[in-house]
C-alpha positions in Angstrom: 0.4 -18.2 18.3 -2.7 -19.6 16.4 -4.9 -18.9 19.3 -3.6 -15.0 19.1 -4.2 -15.0 15.2 -7.6 -16.0 15.8 -8.4 -13.6 18.4 -6.7 -10.7 16.2 -9.0 -11.9 13.6 -12.0 -11.7 15.4 -11.2 -8.3 16.6 -10.8 -7.2 12.9 -14.1 -8.8 12.2 -15.9 -6.9 14.8 -14.0 -3.5 13.6 -15.2 -4.1 10.4 -18.8 -4.7 11.2 -18.5 -1.2 13.7 -17.1 0.6 10.5 -19.7 -0.6 8.4 -22.5 0.4 10.5 -21.1 3.7 11.3 -20.7 4.1 7.4 -24.4 3.0 7.0 -25.7 5.1 9.7 -24.1 8.2 8.2 -24.5 7.3 4.4 -20.7 8.2 3.8 -18.5 6.7 1.3 -16.4 3.4 2.2 -12.9 4.2 3.5 -10.3 4.1 0.5 -12.6 4.4 -2.0 -10.9 5.5 -5.2 -11.9 7.4 -8.6 -10.3 6.9 -11.9 -9.9 9.7 -13.9 -9.6 9.1 -18.0 -6.0 8.9 -17.8 -6.2 6.1 -15.1 -4.9 8.4 -12.1 -6.1 7.5 -9.0 -7.9 9.9 -7.3 -9.0 10.0 -3.6 -12.7 10.4 -2.6 -12.0 11.4 0.9 -9.1 12.8 3.1 -7.6 8.9 3.7 -6.0 8.4 0.2 -5.0 5.0 -1.1 -2.4 3.5 1.0 0.4 2.1 -1.3 3.8 0.6 -0.9 6.2 3.1 0.2 3.5 5.4 1.7 4.2 7.3 5.0 1.6 6.4 7.4 0.3 7.0 10.6 -0.1 3.8 12.7 -3.2 3.6 14.8 -3.9 2.1 18.2 -6.0 -0.9 18.4 -7.8 0.3 21.7 -8.5 3.9 20.2 -8.5 4.1 16.6 -8.1 8.3 16.6 -4.9 7.8 18.4 -1.6 7.6 16.4 1.0 5.2 18.3 3.9 5.5 15.5 4.8 7.1 12.2 6.2 4.5 9.5 6.3 3.6 5.8 4.7 0.8 4.4 7.0 -2.2 3.3 4.4 -4.5 1.9 0.7 -5.5 1.7 1.0 -9.0 0.1 -0.5 -11.3 2.2 2.1 -14.0 1.7 5.1 -11.4 2.9 6.2 -12.6 6.1 6.7 -10.6 9.6 8.6 -12.3 12.4 8.1 -15.7 10.3 4.2 -15.3 10.1 2.5 -14.4 6.6 0.9 -10.9 7.1 -2.4 -12.4 5.5 -5.3 -10.4 4.1 -6.0 -6.9 4.8 -2.9 -6.6 7.1 0.5 -4.6 6.1 4.2 -4.3 6.9 5.0 -0.9 8.1 8.5 -0.1 9.2 8.4 1.9 12.4 10.3 5.2 12.2 9.0 7.3 14.9 7.3 5.8 17.9 4.4 8.0 19.4 3.2 5.8 22.2 6.2 3.6 23.1 4.3 1.5 25.5 1.7 0.5 22.8 1.6 -3.3 22.4 2.3 -5.1 18.9 -0.9 -6.6 17.8 1.5 -9.5 16.3 4.7 -9.7 19.0 7.4 -11.6 17.7 11.1 -12.3 18.8 11.7 -9.8 21.6 9.6 -7.2 20.2 6.3 -6.5 22.2 5.9 -3.0 22.1 6.0 -0.1 19.4 9.0 1.5 21.4 11.0 -1.8 21.1 10.2 -2.0 17.5 11.9 1.2 16.4 13.7 0.5 13.0 11.7 -2.7 12.4 8.9 -4.0 10.7 5.6 -4.8 12.1 2.3 -6.3 10.9 -0.5 -4.0 11.4 -4.1 -4.0 10.2 -4.5 -1.9 7.1 -7.9 -0.5 8.9 -5.6 1.1 11.3 -2.8 2.9 8.7 -3.7 6.2 7.3 -1.7 8.5 5.1 0.6 10.5 7.2 
């Protein structure tokens, strides 16, 4: 399991580098950048609003981040929160899977008998925050 977590960390690090390269090349603003008004309200500077606990989200595929694999709600973004008896860690969130779109998509962090999105209906899965967006 430790090897799998390490491999996932490497994949995420590569994804972050790819995103940074794309952003630098297009001179765009970073994902989830927010602007605060005088009264403290948060306003998104792009179409992807800030993700918070309780937000309805589209869960994106690791293989193709343009494809939605499920719809759900963010349960936790606390790195110490546990899913499948393992802490989320930084930049991960716990998502309650309500509607599977791609039933066969493999979970990034399988646990117990859950290995695919289709098997995770009604349960919580750990997913990288970079691969969830407001639905």
